KEKE-877200 format. One record per atom (N, C-alpha, C, O): x, y, z; atom name; residue number from 1; residue in one letter. Coordinates in steps of 0.05 Angstrom, whole numbers, plus 5000, padded with zeros to 4 digits. Layout:
{{X, Y, Z}, "CA", NUM, "a"};
...
% end
This chain:
{{5058, 5531, 4760}, "N", 1, "m"};
{{5076, 5525, 4779}, "CA", 1, "m"};
{{5058, 5513, 4804}, "C", 1, "m"};
{{5037, 5523, 4813}, "O", 1, "m"};
{{5069, 5492, 4813}, "N", 2, "a"};
{{5055, 5479, 4837}, "CA", 2, "a"};
{{5060, 5496, 4862}, "C", 2, "a"};
{{5081, 5508, 4866}, "O", 2, "a"};
{{5042, 5496, 4878}, "N", 3, "t"};
{{5048, 5510, 4905}, "CA", 3, "t"};
{{5049, 5490, 4925}, "C", 3, "t"};
{{5037, 5469, 4923}, "O", 3, "t"};
{{5065, 5498, 4948}, "N", 4, "k"};
{{5068, 5480, 4970}, "CA", 4, "k"};
{{5042, 5480, 4989}, "C", 4, "k"};
{{5032, 5501, 4997}, "O", 4, "k"};
{{5033, 5457, 4996}, "N", 5, "p"};
{{5011, 5455, 5016}, "CA", 5, "p"};
{{5018, 5469, 5041}, "C", 5, "p"};
{{5042, 5468, 5049}, "O", 5, "p"};
{{4999, 5482, 5056}, "N", 6, "d"};
{{5003, 5492, 5083}, "CA", 6, "d"};
{{5008, 5473, 5102}, "C", 6, "d"};
{{5023, 5478, 5122}, "O", 6, "d"};
{{4996, 5449, 5099}, "N", 7, "a"};
{{4998, 5428, 5122}, "CA", 7, "a"};
{{5000, 5401, 5107}, "C", 7, "a"};
{{4990, 5396, 5085}, "O", 7, "a"};
{{5014, 5384, 5123}, "N", 8, "y"};
{{5017, 5356, 5113}, "CA", 8, "y"};
{{5003, 5340, 5133}, "C", 8, "y"};
{{4996, 5349, 5155}, "O", 8, "y"};
{{4998, 5313, 5125}, "N", 9, "p"};
{{4984, 5296, 5143}, "CA", 9, "p"};
{{5001, 5289, 5167}, "C", 9, "p"};
{{5025, 5287, 5164}, "O", 9, "p"};
{{4991, 5285, 5188}, "N", 10, "d"};
{{5010, 5277, 5211}, "CA", 10, "d"};
{{5007, 5247, 5218}, "C", 10, "d"};
{{5018, 5237, 5238}, "O", 10, "d"};
{{4994, 5231, 5199}, "N", 11, "i"};
{{4998, 5203, 5202}, "CA", 11, "i"};
{{4999, 5189, 5174}, "C", 11, "i"};
{{4985, 5196, 5155}, "O", 11, "i"};
{{5016, 5170, 5175}, "N", 12, "a"};
{{5019, 5157, 5148}, "CA", 12, "a"};
{{5004, 5131, 5149}, "C", 12, "a"};
{{5008, 5114, 5167}, "O", 12, "a"};
{{4987, 5128, 5130}, "N", 13, "i"};
{{4972, 5101, 5128}, "CA", 13, "i"};
{{4984, 5082, 5109}, "C", 13, "i"};
{{4984, 5088, 5085}, "O", 13, "i"};
{{4994, 5059, 5117}, "N", 14, "p"};
{{5006, 5040, 5098}, "CA", 14, "p"};
{{4984, 5030, 5078}, "C", 14, "p"};
{{4961, 5026, 5086}, "O", 14, "p"};
{{4993, 5027, 5053}, "N", 15, "p"};
{{4973, 5017, 5032}, "CA", 15, "p"};
{{4961, 4991, 5039}, "C", 15, "p"};
{{4938, 4985, 5031}, "O", 15, "p"};
{{4977, 4974, 5057}, "N", 16, "g"};
{{4966, 4951, 5065}, "CA", 16, "g"};
{{4938, 4952, 5079}, "C", 16, "g"};
{{4922, 4934, 5076}, "O", 16, "g"};
{{4933, 4975, 5094}, "N", 17, "e"};
{{4906, 4977, 5107}, "CA", 17, "e"};
{{4885, 4977, 5084}, "C", 17, "e"};
{{4864, 4964, 5087}, "O", 17, "e"};
{{4888, 4990, 5063}, "N", 18, "y"};
{{4873, 4991, 5039}, "CA", 18, "y"};
{{4868, 4962, 5030}, "C", 18, "y"};
{{4845, 4954, 5024}, "O", 18, "y"};
{{4890, 4948, 5028}, "N", 19, "l"};
{{4891, 4924, 5016}, "CA", 19, "l"};
{{4875, 4903, 5035}, "C", 19, "l"};
{{4860, 4886, 5025}, "O", 19, "l"};
{{4878, 4907, 5059}, "N", 20, "a"};
{{4864, 4890, 5079}, "CA", 20, "a"};
{{4833, 4895, 5078}, "C", 20, "a"};
{{4817, 4876, 5080}, "O", 20, "a"};
{{4825, 4920, 5076}, "N", 21, "e"};
{{4798, 4928, 5070}, "CA", 21, "e"};
{{4787, 4915, 5045}, "C", 21, "e"};
{{4764, 4907, 5046}, "O", 21, "e"};
{{4801, 4913, 5024}, "N", 22, "e"};
{{4793, 4907, 4997}, "CA", 22, "e"};
{{4790, 4875, 4997}, "C", 22, "e"};
{{4770, 4864, 4989}, "O", 22, "e"};
{{4811, 4863, 5008}, "N", 23, "i"};
{{4807, 4834, 5009}, "CA", 23, "i"};
{{4783, 4824, 5028}, "C", 23, "i"};
{{4769, 4805, 5022}, "O", 23, "i"};
{{4781, 4837, 5050}, "N", 24, "g"};
{{4761, 4832, 5068}, "CA", 24, "g"};
{{4733, 4836, 5054}, "C", 24, "g"};
{{4715, 4820, 5059}, "O", 24, "g"};
{{4728, 4855, 5038}, "N", 25, "a"};
{{4703, 4862, 5025}, "CA", 25, "a"};
{{4697, 4841, 5003}, "C", 25, "a"};
{{4675, 4837, 4995}, "O", 25, "a"};
{{4719, 4829, 4994}, "N", 26, "r"};
{{4718, 4808, 4974}, "CA", 26, "r"};
{{4714, 4781, 4987}, "C", 26, "r"};
{{4707, 4761, 4974}, "O", 26, "r"};
{{4718, 4780, 5012}, "N", 27, "g"};
{{4716, 4752, 5025}, "CA", 27, "g"};
{{4741, 4735, 5022}, "C", 27, "g"};
{{4740, 4710, 5025}, "O", 27, "g"};
{{4764, 4748, 5016}, "N", 28, "l"};
{{4787, 4734, 5013}, "CA", 28, "l"};
{{4804, 4733, 5037}, "C", 28, "l"};
{{4803, 4753, 5052}, "O", 28, "l"};
{{4819, 4712, 5042}, "N", 29, "s"};
{{4839, 4711, 5065}, "CA", 29, "s"};
{{4865, 4722, 5052}, "C", 29, "s"};
{{4869, 4724, 5028}, "O", 29, "s"};
{{4884, 4728, 5072}, "N", 30, "q"};
{{4912, 4737, 5063}, "CA", 30, "q"};
{{4922, 4710, 5049}, "C", 30, "q"};
{{4935, 4713, 5028}, "O", 30, "q"};
{{4919, 4690, 5058}, "N", 31, "k"};
{{4928, 4663, 5046}, "CA", 31, "k"};
{{4920, 4659, 5021}, "C", 31, "k"};
{{4937, 4653, 5004}, "O", 31, "k"};
{{4894, 4663, 5015}, "N", 32, "e"};
{{4882, 4660, 4988}, "CA", 32, "e"};
{{4892, 4680, 4970}, "C", 32, "e"};
{{4899, 4674, 4947}, "O", 32, "e"};
{{4894, 4706, 4977}, "N", 33, "l"};
{{4906, 4726, 4960}, "CA", 33, "l"};
{{4934, 4719, 4953}, "C", 33, "l"};
{{4941, 4720, 4929}, "O", 33, "l"};
{{4949, 4712, 4971}, "N", 34, "a"};
{{4977, 4703, 4965}, "CA", 34, "a"};
{{4982, 4679, 4946}, "C", 34, "a"};
{{5000, 4678, 4929}, "O", 34, "a"};
{{4963, 4661, 4951}, "N", 35, "k"};
{{4961, 4641, 4929}, "CA", 35, "k"};
{{4956, 4648, 4902}, "C", 35, "k"};
{{4970, 4640, 4883}, "O", 35, "k"};
{{4934, 4664, 4900}, "N", 36, "r"};
{{4927, 4674, 4871}, "CA", 36, "r"};
{{4948, 4693, 4858}, "C", 36, "r"};
{{4951, 4695, 4834}, "O", 36, "r"};
{{4964, 4705, 4876}, "N", 37, "m"};
{{4988, 4720, 4866}, "CA", 37, "m"};
{{5012, 4707, 4864}, "C", 37, "m"};
{{5031, 4718, 4853}, "O", 37, "m"};
{{5013, 4682, 4873}, "N", 38, "g"};
{{5038, 4667, 4870}, "CA", 38, "g"};
{{5059, 4675, 4889}, "C", 38, "g"};
{{5083, 4672, 4884}, "O", 38, "g"};
{{5050, 4688, 4912}, "N", 39, "r"};
{{5068, 4699, 4932}, "CA", 39, "r"};
{{5066, 4684, 4959}, "C", 39, "r"};
{{5045, 4673, 4965}, "O", 39, "r"};
{{5088, 4684, 4977}, "N", 40, "p"};
{{5083, 4673, 5003}, "CA", 40, "p"};
{{5065, 4689, 5020}, "C", 40, "p"};
{{5065, 4714, 5020}, "O", 40, "p"};
{{5049, 4674, 5035}, "N", 41, "a"};
{{5029, 4686, 5053}, "CA", 41, "a"};
{{5044, 4708, 5071}, "C", 41, "a"};
{{5033, 4729, 5076}, "O", 41, "a"};
{{5066, 4702, 5081}, "N", 42, "n"};
{{5077, 4722, 5098}, "CA", 42, "n"};
{{5086, 4746, 5085}, "C", 42, "n"};
{{5092, 4766, 5099}, "O", 42, "n"};
{{5088, 4747, 5058}, "N", 43, "a"};
{{5096, 4771, 5045}, "CA", 43, "a"};
{{5068, 4789, 5045}, "C", 43, "a"};
{{5070, 4813, 5048}, "O", 43, "a"};
{{5047, 4778, 5042}, "N", 44, "i"};
{{5022, 4793, 5042}, "CA", 44, "i"};
{{5015, 4804, 5067}, "C", 44, "i"};
{{5005, 4827, 5068}, "O", 44, "i"};
{{5020, 4788, 5091}, "N", 45, "n"};
{{5019, 4794, 5117}, "CA", 45, "n"};
{{5035, 4819, 5123}, "C", 45, "n"};
{{5026, 4837, 5136}, "O", 45, "n"};
{{5061, 4819, 5114}, "N", 46, "e"};
{{5077, 4840, 5120}, "CA", 46, "e"};
{{5071, 4866, 5105}, "C", 46, "e"};
{{5078, 4887, 5115}, "O", 46, "e"};
{{5058, 4866, 5082}, "N", 47, "i"};
{{5048, 4888, 5068}, "CA", 47, "i"};
{{5025, 4900, 5083}, "C", 47, "i"};
{{5024, 4924, 5089}, "O", 47, "i"};
{{5007, 4883, 5090}, "N", 48, "i"};
{{4984, 4891, 5104}, "CA", 48, "i"};
{{4989, 4905, 5132}, "C", 48, "i"};
{{4975, 4923, 5142}, "O", 48, "i"};
{{5013, 4895, 5144}, "N", 49, "n"};
{{5020, 4906, 5169}, "CA", 49, "n"};
{{5042, 4931, 5167}, "C", 49, "n"};
{{5054, 4940, 5187}, "O", 49, "n"};
{{5045, 4939, 5143}, "N", 50, "g"};
{{5061, 4960, 5138}, "CA", 50, "g"};
{{5092, 4955, 5141}, "C", 50, "g"};
{{5108, 4973, 5144}, "O", 50, "g"};
{{5099, 4928, 5141}, "N", 51, "k"};
{{5127, 4922, 5144}, "CA", 51, "k"};
{{5140, 4920, 5118}, "C", 51, "k"};
{{5165, 4922, 5118}, "O", 51, "k"};
{{5127, 4917, 5095}, "N", 52, "k"};
{{5138, 4910, 5070}, "CA", 52, "k"};
{{5124, 4931, 5048}, "C", 52, "k"};
{{5099, 4936, 5048}, "O", 52, "k"};
{{5141, 4943, 5033}, "N", 53, "a"};
{{5129, 4959, 5014}, "CA", 53, "a"};
{{5115, 4945, 4988}, "C", 53, "a"};
{{5122, 4922, 4981}, "O", 53, "a"};
{{5096, 4959, 4977}, "N", 54, "i"};
{{5084, 4947, 4952}, "CA", 54, "i"};
{{5105, 4954, 4928}, "C", 54, "i"};
{{5107, 4978, 4923}, "O", 54, "i"};
{{5118, 4936, 4916}, "N", 55, "t"};
{{5132, 4941, 4893}, "CA", 55, "t"};
{{5116, 4942, 4867}, "C", 55, "t"};
{{5092, 4938, 4867}, "O", 55, "t"};
{{5130, 4949, 4846}, "N", 56, "a"};
{{5118, 4949, 4819}, "CA", 56, "a"};
{{5106, 4924, 4812}, "C", 56, "a"};
{{5083, 4922, 4803}, "O", 56, "a"};
{{5124, 4901, 4817}, "N", 57, "e"};
{{5116, 4873, 4812}, "CA", 57, "e"};
{{5093, 4868, 4829}, "C", 57, "e"};
{{5073, 4858, 4820}, "O", 57, "e"};
{{5094, 4874, 4854}, "N", 58, "t"};
{{5069, 4867, 4871}, "CA", 58, "t"};
{{5044, 4879, 4860}, "C", 58, "t"};
{{5022, 4867, 4860}, "O", 58, "t"};
{{5047, 4903, 4852}, "N", 59, "a"};
{{5025, 4922, 4844}, "CA", 59, "a"};
{{5013, 4907, 4816}, "C", 59, "a"};
{{4988, 4904, 4812}, "O", 59, "a"};
{{5029, 4899, 4802}, "N", 60, "l"};
{{5018, 4883, 4778}, "CA", 60, "l"};
{{5006, 4858, 4785}, "C", 60, "l"};
{{4985, 4849, 4774}, "O", 60, "l"};
{{5018, 4845, 4805}, "N", 61, "q"};
{{5002, 4820, 4813}, "CA", 61, "q"};
{{4976, 4826, 4827}, "C", 61, "q"};
{{4957, 4811, 4822}, "O", 61, "q"};
{{4974, 4846, 4844}, "N", 62, "l"};
{{4947, 4856, 4854}, "CA", 62, "l"};
{{4928, 4862, 4829}, "C", 62, "l"};
{{4905, 4853, 4830}, "O", 62, "l"};
{{4937, 4875, 4810}, "N", 63, "e"};
{{4920, 4882, 4789}, "CA", 63, "e"};
{{4912, 4856, 4774}, "C", 63, "e"};
{{4889, 4855, 4764}, "O", 63, "e"};
{{4926, 4837, 4771}, "N", 64, "t"};
{{4920, 4814, 4760}, "CA", 64, "t"};
{{4897, 4798, 4775}, "C", 64, "t"};
{{4878, 4786, 4764}, "O", 64, "t"};
{{4901, 4800, 4801}, "N", 65, "v"};
{{4879, 4786, 4817}, "CA", 65, "v"};
{{4854, 4803, 4820}, "C", 65, "v"};
{{4831, 4793, 4822}, "O", 65, "v"};
{{4860, 4829, 4821}, "N", 66, "m"};
{{4834, 4847, 4824}, "CA", 66, "m"};
{{4836, 4870, 4802}, "C", 66, "m"};
{{4844, 4893, 4806}, "O", 66, "m"};
{{4829, 4860, 4777}, "N", 67, "p"};
{{4835, 4877, 4753}, "CA", 67, "p"};
{{4819, 4904, 4754}, "C", 67, "p"};
{{4826, 4923, 4740}, "O", 67, "p"};
{{4797, 4907, 4771}, "N", 68, "e"};
{{4785, 4934, 4772}, "CA", 68, "e"};
{{4801, 4954, 4785}, "C", 68, "e"};
{{4794, 4977, 4785}, "O", 68, "e"};
{{4822, 4945, 4798}, "N", 69, "i"};
{{4839, 4964, 4815}, "CA", 69, "i"};
{{4867, 4962, 4801}, "C", 69, "i"};
{{4882, 4944, 4804}, "O", 69, "i"};
{{4872, 4985, 4784}, "N", 70, "p"};
{{4898, 4984, 4769}, "CA", 70, "p"};
{{4922, 4985, 4787}, "C", 70, "p"};
{{4921, 4995, 4809}, "O", 70, "p"};
{{4944, 4974, 4777}, "N", 71, "a"};
{{4971, 4973, 4789}, "CA", 71, "a"};
{{4979, 5002, 4797}, "C", 71, "a"};
{{4991, 5006, 4818}, "O", 71, "a"};
{{4973, 5023, 4782}, "N", 72, "r"};
{{4981, 5049, 4790}, "CA", 72, "r"};
{{4968, 5060, 4814}, "C", 72, "r"};
{{4979, 5078, 4826}, "O", 72, "r"};
{{4943, 5049, 4822}, "N", 73, "f"};
{{4932, 5056, 4847}, "CA", 73, "f"};
{{4948, 5049, 4869}, "C", 73, "f"};
{{4955, 5064, 4887}, "O", 73, "f"};
{{4956, 5023, 4867}, "N", 74, "w"};
{{4973, 5011, 4892}, "CA", 74, "w"};
{{5001, 5026, 4892}, "C", 74, "w"};
{{5011, 5032, 4914}, "O", 74, "w"};
{{5013, 5033, 4868}, "N", 75, "m"};
{{5038, 5048, 4868}, "CA", 75, "m"};
{{5035, 5075, 4882}, "C", 75, "m"};
{{5050, 5082, 4899}, "O", 75, "m"};
{{5013, 5089, 4872}, "N", 76, "n"};
{{5007, 5114, 4882}, "CA", 76, "n"};
{{5003, 5112, 4914}, "C", 76, "n"};
{{5012, 5130, 4929}, "O", 76, "n"};
{{4991, 5094, 4923}, "N", 77, "l"};
{{4984, 5092, 4953}, "CA", 77, "l"};
{{5015, 5089, 4967}, "C", 77, "l"};
{{5022, 5103, 4986}, "O", 77, "l"};
{{5031, 5070, 4956}, "N", 78, "e"};
{{5056, 5067, 4967}, "CA", 78, "e"};
{{5073, 5093, 4967}, "C", 78, "e"};
{{5086, 5099, 4986}, "O", 78, "e"};
{{5073, 5106, 4944}, "N", 79, "a"};
{{5088, 5131, 4941}, "CA", 79, "a"};
{{5078, 5150, 4961}, "C", 79, "a"};
{{5095, 5163, 4974}, "O", 79, "a"};
{{5053, 5152, 4965}, "N", 80, "d"};
{{5043, 5172, 4983}, "CA", 80, "d"};
{{5049, 5165, 5011}, "C", 80, "d"};
{{5055, 5183, 5027}, "O", 80, "d"};
{{5048, 5139, 5019}, "N", 81, "y"};
{{5056, 5130, 5045}, "CA", 81, "y"};
{{5085, 5137, 5051}, "C", 81, "y"};
{{5090, 5149, 5072}, "O", 81, "y"};
{{5103, 5130, 5033}, "N", 82, "q"};
{{5131, 5137, 5038}, "CA", 82, "q"};
{{5138, 5166, 5041}, "C", 82, "q"};
{{5154, 5175, 5057}, "O", 82, "q"};
{{5122, 5181, 5022}, "N", 83, "l"};
{{5129, 5211, 5025}, "CA", 83, "l"};
{{5118, 5223, 5053}, "C", 83, "l"};
{{5131, 5239, 5066}, "O", 83, "l"};
{{5093, 5214, 5060}, "N", 84, "t"};
{{5082, 5222, 5086}, "CA", 84, "t"};
{{5101, 5215, 5107}, "C", 84, "t"};
{{5107, 5232, 5124}, "O", 84, "t"};
{{5111, 5191, 5107}, "N", 85, "k"};
{{5132, 5182, 5130}, "CA", 85, "k"};
{{5154, 5200, 5132}, "C", 85, "k"};
{{5161, 5209, 5154}, "O", 85, "k"};
{{5167, 5209, 5106}, "N", 86, "a"};
{{5190, 5226, 5105}, "CA", 86, "a"};
{{5183, 5252, 5116}, "C", 86, "a"};
{{5198, 5264, 5132}, "O", 86, "a"};
{{5158, 5263, 5108}, "N", 87, "l"};
{{5150, 5289, 5118}, "CA", 87, "l"};
{{5148, 5290, 5150}, "C", 87, "l"};
{{5155, 5309, 5163}, "O", 87, "l"};
{{5136, 5266, 5159}, "N", 88, "i"};
{{5133, 5266, 5189}, "CA", 88, "i"};
{{5159, 5266, 5202}, "C", 88, "i"};
{{5163, 5279, 5222}, "O", 88, "i"};
{{5179, 5249, 5189}, "N", 89, "r"};
{{5204, 5247, 5202}, "CA", 89, "r"};
{{5219, 5277, 5202}, "C", 89, "r"};
{{5233, 5284, 5221}, "O", 89, "r"};
{{5216, 5292, 5180}, "N", 90, "r"};
{{5228, 5315, 5176}, "CA", 90, "r"};
{{5215, 5336, 5197}, "C", 90, "r"};
{{5229, 5352, 5209}, "O", 90, "r"};
{{5190, 5334, 5200}, "N", 91, "g"};
{{5177, 5352, 5221}, "CA", 91, "g"};
{{5187, 5346, 5249}, "C", 91, "g"};
{{5190, 5364, 5265}, "O", 91, "g"};
{{5191, 5320, 5254}, "N", 92, "a"};
{{5198, 5312, 5280}, "CA", 92, "a"};
{{5227, 5320, 5284}, "C", 92, "a"};
{{5236, 5324, 5306}, "O", 92, "a"};
{{5242, 5322, 5262}, "N", 93, "a"};
{{5272, 5330, 5267}, "CA", 93, "a"};
{{5278, 5358, 5269}, "C", 93, "a"};
{{5298, 5365, 5281}, "O", 93, "a"};
{{5259, 5374, 5258}, "N", 94, "g"};
{{5263, 5400, 5255}, "CA", 94, "g"};
{{5241, 5419, 5261}, "C", 94, "g"};
{{5245, 5443, 5259}, "O", 94, "g"};
% end
């Protein structure tokens, strides 16, 4: 049986921050990444700025462009981000 952690993070880090680091390390611009993914550049910018979620389709597109990073990694980052935001909201409310 899983146990409840004693403490939760007090900051939610959007997966776009990791994406920005990764494309920066590869020397890619947001525009170039968007082009390789077949997505509008503003969609990538919104993900990087935490305004848009990484969907399953986006995760698969990221995996296609960066095959050494599986789609599951991006989905797990997104799920953790959403859960942490909810926990922070719950803590602030009660």
